[in-house]
N, C-alpha and C positions, 0 to 999 in steps of 0.2 A: 533485910536488902537480899537481892536476888537476880544474877545476870538475865538480861531481857531479851534473849534470843529471837523470841517471836515478833519484835518489833523492829521496824527500818523506819529511821527519820521521823519517828513518833504516830508511825500509822501501822496496825495491826497487819502483818503479812503471812502468821502464822498461829492459828487459833490454840492449836493445841499446847504448843511450847510457850505462848504466854499465859495461857490459863495454870500451867506447871509452874511456871516464873510467881503468878500471883499466888498460888497456894501454898509455896515454898516461904514465899517472904512474911505471909500473915502467920502461919504455922510458928516461923521463929518467932514473928512478936507476940504469939500469945503465950508461946514457952516463957519470955523473957519479963512477960508484962503479968503473968498469972493469970489474964481476963479473956473470957470468951470471945471473938468478933462472929457476929453475925450479918451486919453492915459496914459499908465503907463510904467514904468520898474520894472519888475516883477524880486523877488530874487526867488532862488531855490536851494535847500539843501536835505540833506538825503544822504542813506548810498549808492545811485546809482550813486553817483558824484564819477567820477574819473580822474585822470590826468596821461599824459603820456608827456615824454619828447622824441624830436624828433629832426632832424638836415635834412638840406637840402643843397644841393649845385647847381650853376649856373656857368655857363661863363657870363662876363662881355661884352654886346653886343655893344656896344657906340665905334667908331672909334678911339676916344682919351682914352679909357679904363677908364673914369671918370665914376662913379658908380651911375646913373640914379634912380628916383623914379621908373621908370618901372622895373629896376633892383631886386630891393628891393620889390616890389610887388612878382614878379617871386618865388624869391627865397624863400619867407612865404608861397607860394602855394605851392611848391615844399616840403618845408619840414612838410607841412599838409597834405600831400598823404601818410598818414600811414593806414594800415589795422584796419579798424575798425569795429565791428559786426553790422550786418544790423538792430539790435535792439539799438542801440547806437546814439545819434549825438552828433555835436561838437557845445558847447558852447562859447566859447572862444578860440584864438589860440595868446599867448602871446610872442612875441621875448624877447630872452633873453639877445643873444649877438650875435655880427657878427663877422666871420672871413675873414679877405681880405688877400690873400696869405698866409697863416699861423700866419697869424698876428692876435694875441685873444684878446679877451677882448673889443672889439670894441661896444659902446653903437648906435652910428649912423654912417653907412658908407657912406652917400651922400655926393657925391662930391669928394671921396677919389679915388685915382688911383691904379689900380688893374687888374686880368685879371682873377680869381677866387674868387666868393663870397660866402661863407656858413654863413646860420643861423642855432641858435639853437632856439627852440620854447618848450614853454610847451603847452599842447593842453589839454581843461579840456571838457571832457563829461559827458552826462546824458544818462539816459534811454528814448527813444523814448515815451514807453507810460505814463512816469512820468511827461514829459516835457509837452505832447498833453494832458493830464490829467488837469494839472494846466493852460495850454492857455485855455482849454475848459471853466473852471471855471471862469477866468476873462473875457474873451469874452461873454459867457452869463451872467453876472453881467452887461453887457452895455458898458466894454471896450476894448480900444485895447491895445495889447502887445507890446510895442516898441522893446523888446528884453528880453530874460531872462539870467538873468545875474547869477553865482554863489554868493552865499551868503556871505562865508566865505571872496572871493577875494572883495566884496563889503565893507563889515566890516573893510579888510585891508585897502582900500583905505580911509578911515573916521578915521582911530584911529593910523596908523603907520607913523612914520617918513622916510623920505628919508635915513637918516641916520642910523637907525636900519633895513632899508633894506638891503643896503648895507654891513651893518657889520655880517647879518643873525639873523634872527628871526623867532620866532612860535608863530602864531597869535592863541589862543585855544578861538573858541565861545562856550559857556557855553549855549545850549540851553535848551528848555523844554524837548524834545524827543531826541537831538543827540548833539554829541560835536563834532564839525568840526575844523580842524588843516588846516591851511595852511603856510607852511614853505617856507622862503624867503633866499635868497644870492645873494649878489653881484647885487642887487637891484631888481631882480625879483624872483616871487614862481618859486620853480621846485618840490613841493611836494604836493599834498591835502590827507588829512586824513579822515574818519568819524567813529567816535564810537558812536554806537547805545545807549549810557546810558546819560542820562541830568539831569536836574532839576528835571523831572518829578518823576523818582526813586526816588529822597531825599525826595520831597512829599509823595509819596506812602509810604516809609520807616516810615516816623512820625506816617501816617494815621494807617498802619497796628499794629505798635508797642504798640501805645497808644487808639487804637480802636476809633477813631476822624474821622470823615468826612474829605474828601479831599480838601473840601474848606476851613476849618477850618485849616487845616493843611498847607496849602499853606501860608494862612496868619502868622501862628505862624512861619513857616520858614522864611519869610520876614522880619517881624518886631523882632523876638527875636532870629532867629537862627545862629549859631555861628560854626565856624570849626576850632578853633586855640584856645588851653588853654589859653593860656599867655593874651587873651583879655576879659577873664572871671574874672572880677573885684571882683565879690561877686556874691554869689550862690541865685540869687534872684527865685523867684518863679512866672510862667506866669499862670494865671486864664483861663481855657479852657472850653468853654461851652459843657455841657454833653450833650449825644446823647439822642433822645427818650424823653426829658424831665424830664433827670435826674438831679441830682445838679451838677455843676460846679466842675472841680476838678483841683488842683494845680500842674503844674510839674515844677520842677527843671531846670534851664536854662542847669547844668552841663548835666541832661539826655539829653536832646536835643543833647547835642554836642556829647554825647557817639552815637547817632542814625546818626547823619549827618557826623561827620568824615569819618568813616569809607569809606562811599558811594563816598563822593569827593575825598578821598583817592585813592579809587580803580579806580576813573574815571582819575585822574592825573597818576597813574602809567600804567595804560592801554597807555596814549597819549606817556609816557614815554618810553614805550618798544615799539611802532613804529617808534618813532623817532630815537631812539638808532638803527633802522635796517635800515635807511637811509644812503646814503654816508659819511662817516668818514671824508671826504673831506671839507665838509662843516661845519664848527663849529657855534654855535648861539652865534657870540659875542653880538649880541643886547639882547638875554634873551629871556623872555616870556613875551606875553601881553595876559592880560585875558580880553574879552567883553562880551557882552551878558547878558541878564538877571541873570545867576549863578554866575556872576562878582561879583554883590553886596551884594554876600552874606560875611557877617561878618568873617574875617580869609583866604578867600580865596586865597589872593595874598601870605599870610603868608606859608599857608600849601604847594600852590605850589612851593615857592622856597625850603622849604623843602625838596620834592619830587625830583625836578629836578635841584638842588645846582646851581641854576642859579638865576640872578635878575630878578624879575619879577613886573611888575605895570600892575594898571586896565587901558584897553584903552576907555578913555572916545572920543567922536566925536572931532577934532580938531577944532579950532576956524572958524567959517563958519559965513558969515556977516548973519544978521536977524535971525540966530538961538535962537529962546528962550532958556532961562537957564535950563528949566523943561526939554529940549531935549538933554542935554549936559551929558546925563549917556550911559554905557553900553547896555542899552535895545534897545536904535535907533542907535546904530553904524551900524546896515544892512542897516537901511531905510535912515540914511544919505548918506550911501556910495553910495546906490541906484542913489538917486539924483545926484551926483558929478560924478560917471560914467559915468550917462546918460547925463550929459553937456559935457564932456572930447569927449564921443563919437558923439556927434552935432556938437562940434567943429572940432574936426578930420574930420568929413565928409564935412563939409564947406571948411575946408580948403586944403583937396584933390580934390573937385568940382573945386575950384580956381585953383588949380594947373593945374589940367588935361586940363581946358579951355584956360589957358596960353600957354599949351604945343601944343593944337591945334591952338592957332590964332597963334604962331610963332613955328612950326614944324623945326626939326631939316633936313638938307640937306635931309637924307636918307627917313625921313616922307615926304618932301615936293615932293621928286620923284616917291615913292609910291602913294600919291595923284593924282599926274601927270599922272600915270600911269592908276589908277583906271577910271580917268575922261574921259581920250583918248580913251580906247580900252574895257571898261566894262559899 
């Protein structure tokens, strides 16, 4: 873990500072694990991240009308051929569901019989310049980037259950500079929202109103901050170091609550306003899951439940073998999710390579005919 002084609201604003942060964090990880790192899976966030829902249609090519892996790949390729501006790049293409001859809600169409195959996909894009700047930082720090992965998608991989995704759930990642939201329905994401306000604004409010240093305000927020009245058992005082050699000042916790709650309530209301504008046919039966460093603020779940009128829980990374107890906290939700998604992608690539090799070894009659023609005449 290392302070990210070169990032602001999820975007690189100082390459040298960011690469130093990356290098320091990875060197600490190498020392703790006893392993050498040459490449990494990198999370990307910020208000430039956007999502598009798209659909593609293809005809099933096999003679017996059985849907093959090639048909599945083709329909995904067709679905992602949407008009995307030149200054944006595709990060992820996530299949939501398939439709075989107007039969909807199919999760995996392989080996089904049909004539027409459709795919509904969710495409996540980012700004080309923001993505390249982040890649540049990691590369200049001496590491190879395996892939850029949206942070909220990675956090969802580590903290959400399959039941919550099926029912419909909104994952709210309360970061320092931004609040990122990923909405799921029927097991797949269908919307991504970024609010340019986060925990740093809460710290700034405390610092300005109480005239104390930002570092001190951050420490007070973490150790004694609260945003729900019911959790204040007694109005104890916190001693705050004075600025510039002045004597320490006592601050009642109720005054802290009066500063923190309005800002946190504003963040949740901004998220609710965005969620309310989404399709009403996708209810959030799984409620709200809070993750990120801001989720550790005392009373965050209670305040969110009050604003959204839905069940709310704190999203800790789900049980992973070998994961230290200290890492089972919302702060590391994205980091754990990046590891899990990296493993998923590597496993999937191995599986696809195996299937491709098998198809090449035992091609279909059409494939054998095509190979013979190529060999004999070209």
